[in-house]
C-alpha positions as CSV (number, residue, x, y, z in Angstrom):
1,M,56.2,-18.7,4.8
2,T,53.2,-17.3,6.6
3,R,51.1,-14.3,5.3
4,A,52.6,-12.1,8.0
5,E,56.2,-13.1,7.1
6,R,55.5,-12.6,3.4
7,T,54.0,-9.2,4.0
8,K,56.9,-8.1,6.1
9,H,59.4,-9.4,3.5
10,N,57.6,-7.6,0.7
11,F,57.3,-4.4,2.6
12,E,61.0,-4.4,3.6
13,E,61.9,-5.3,0.0
14,K,60.1,-2.2,-1.3
15,F,60.9,0.3,1.5
16,G,64.2,-0.9,2.9
17,P,65.6,-3.3,5.5
18,H,64.3,-1.3,8.5
19,A,60.9,-0.4,7.2
20,I,58.9,-2.5,9.6
21,Q,60.8,-1.1,12.6
22,T,60.3,2.4,11.2
23,F,56.5,1.7,10.7
24,N,56.2,0.5,14.3
25,N,58.3,3.4,15.7
26,I,56.0,5.9,14.0
27,L,52.9,4.1,15.4
28,W,54.4,4.1,18.9
29,E,55.5,7.7,18.8
30,T,52.2,9.1,17.2
31,G,49.6,6.4,17.7
32,K,48.2,7.3,14.3
33,L,48.1,5.1,11.2
34,A,47.8,8.2,9.1
35,K,51.2,9.4,10.1
36,A,52.8,6.1,9.2
37,A,50.9,6.1,5.9
38,E,52.1,9.7,5.1
39,Y,55.7,8.8,5.8
40,F,55.6,5.8,3.4
41,G,53.4,7.5,0.8
42,F,50.3,5.4,0.9
43,T,46.8,5.8,2.4
44,R,45.7,5.3,5.9
45,A,43.5,2.4,4.8
46,N,46.6,0.7,3.4
47,A,48.4,1.3,6.6
48,S,45.6,-0.3,8.5
49,V,45.7,-3.4,6.2
50,L,49.5,-3.6,6.6
51,Y,49.2,-3.3,10.4
52,S,46.5,-6.0,10.5
53,R,48.7,-8.3,8.4
54,I,51.9,-7.9,10.4
55,S,50.5,-7.6,13.9
56,K,48.9,-10.2,16.1
57,I,46.6,-7.7,17.9
58,P,44.0,-5.3,16.6
59,F,45.1,-1.6,16.3
60,S,42.5,-0.5,18.9
61,E,44.2,-2.9,21.4
62,F,47.6,-1.5,20.4
63,K,46.3,2.0,21.2
64,E,45.1,0.9,24.6
65,I,48.5,-0.7,25.4
66,R,50.3,2.4,24.1
67,K,48.1,4.7,26.3
68,R,48.7,2.6,29.4
69,K,52.5,2.5,28.8
70,L,52.7,6.2,28.3
71,K,50.7,6.8,31.4
72,E,53.1,4.5,33.4
73,Q,56.1,6.5,32.0
74,E,54.4,9.8,32.9
75,L,53.8,8.5,36.5
76,K,57.4,7.4,36.8
77,L,58.6,10.9,35.8
78,K,56.4,12.4,38.4
79,E,57.7,10.3,41.3
80,P,60.2,12.1,43.4
81,Q,63.7,11.0,42.4
82,Q,66.5,10.4,44.9
83,S,69.3,12.9,44.5
84,W,72.7,11.6,43.6
85,A,74.0,12.8,46.9
86,S,71.5,10.8,48.9
87,K,72.2,7.7,46.7
88,L,75.9,8.1,47.8
89,G,74.9,8.6,51.4
90,L,76.1,12.2,51.5
91,E,72.9,13.7,52.8
Protein backbone atom coordinates (compact mmCIF):
# COMPACT_ATOMS: atom_id res chain seq x y z
CA MET A 1 0.00 0.00 0.00
CA THR A 2 1.44 3.38 -1.01
CA ARG A 3 1.63 6.34 1.33
CA ALA A 4 -1.23 8.05 -0.52
CA GLU A 5 -3.43 4.96 -0.27
CA ARG A 6 -2.62 4.54 3.42
CA THR A 7 -3.38 8.22 4.09
CA LYS A 8 -6.71 7.99 2.25
CA HIS A 9 -7.59 4.80 4.11
CA ASN A 10 -6.78 6.29 7.51
CA PHE A 11 -8.63 9.52 6.74
CA GLU A 12 -11.76 7.70 5.61
CA GLU A 13 -11.54 5.35 8.57
CA LYS A 14 -11.54 8.33 10.92
CA PHE A 15 -14.01 10.63 9.12
CA GLY A 16 -16.23 8.23 7.16
CA PRO A 17 -16.36 6.50 3.80
CA HIS A 18 -16.84 9.67 1.72
CA ALA A 19 -14.40 11.91 3.58
CA ILE A 20 -11.90 12.22 0.72
CA GLN A 21 -14.68 13.12 -1.72
CA THR A 22 -16.04 15.68 0.76
CA PHE A 23 -12.54 17.12 1.25
CA ASN A 24 -12.08 17.44 -2.52
CA ASN A 25 -15.56 18.94 -2.99
CA ILE A 26 -14.88 21.61 -0.38
CA LEU A 27 -11.59 22.46 -2.07
CA TRP A 28 -13.26 22.64 -5.48
CA GLU A 29 -16.13 24.81 -4.23
CA THR A 30 -14.07 27.20 -2.09
CA GLY A 31 -10.48 26.86 -3.28
CA LYS A 32 -9.34 27.16 0.34
CA LEU A 33 -7.60 24.62 2.52
CA ALA A 34 -8.77 26.54 5.59
CA LYS A 35 -12.43 25.79 4.79
CA ALA A 36 -11.76 22.07 4.45
CA ALA A 37 -9.74 22.12 7.68
CA GLU A 38 -12.54 23.93 9.49
CA TYR A 39 -15.09 21.39 8.27
CA PHE A 40 -13.06 18.44 9.55
CA GLY A 41 -11.84 20.16 12.71
CA PHE A 42 -8.11 20.41 12.12
CA THR A 43 -5.65 23.13 11.14
CA ARG A 44 -4.99 24.56 7.71
CA ALA A 45 -1.44 23.21 7.98
CA ASN A 46 -2.79 19.70 8.52
CA ALA A 47 -5.13 20.16 5.54
CA SER A 48 -2.11 21.13 3.46
CA VAL A 49 -0.22 18.01 4.57
CA LEU A 50 -3.26 15.84 3.82
CA TYR A 51 -3.65 17.42 0.38
CA SER A 52 0.01 16.90 -0.48
CA ARG A 53 -0.16 13.25 0.61
CA ILE A 54 -3.29 12.34 -1.35
CA SER A 55 -2.77 14.49 -4.42
CA LYS A 56 -0.37 14.13 -7.30
CA ILE A 57 -0.15 17.89 -7.94
CA PRO A 58 0.81 20.87 -5.76
CA PHE A 59 -2.06 22.88 -4.29
CA SER A 60 -0.95 25.98 -6.20
CA GLU A 61 -1.36 24.04 -9.47
CA PHE A 62 -4.79 22.82 -8.33
CA LYS A 63 -5.79 26.45 -7.73
CA GLU A 64 -4.70 27.39 -11.26
CA ILE A 65 -6.65 24.48 -12.76
CA ARG A 66 -9.70 25.40 -10.67
CA LYS A 67 -9.45 29.05 -11.75
CA ARG A 68 -9.20 28.05 -15.44
CA LYS A 69 -12.17 25.65 -15.22
CA LEU A 70 -14.35 28.23 -13.44
CA LYS A 71 -13.46 30.80 -16.10
CA GLU A 72 -14.43 28.30 -18.84
CA GLN A 73 -17.77 27.63 -17.12
CA GLU A 74 -18.38 31.36 -16.78
CA LEU A 75 -17.70 31.90 -20.48
CA LYS A 76 -20.06 29.06 -21.42
CA LEU A 77 -22.82 30.70 -19.40
CA LYS A 78 -22.23 34.02 -21.18
CA GLU A 79 -22.51 32.47 -24.66
CA PRO A 80 -25.89 33.06 -26.25
CA GLN A 81 -27.97 29.93 -25.93
CA GLN A 82 -30.27 28.67 -28.64
CA SER A 83 -33.88 28.83 -27.59
CA TRP A 84 -35.85 25.61 -27.42
CA ALA A 85 -38.04 26.85 -30.28
CA SER A 86 -35.09 27.38 -32.61
CA LYS A 87 -33.71 23.97 -31.67
CA LEU A 88 -37.00 22.45 -32.81
CA GLY A 89 -37.03 24.55 -35.99
CA LEU A 90 -40.05 26.59 -34.96
CA GLU A 91 -38.44 30.00 -35.36
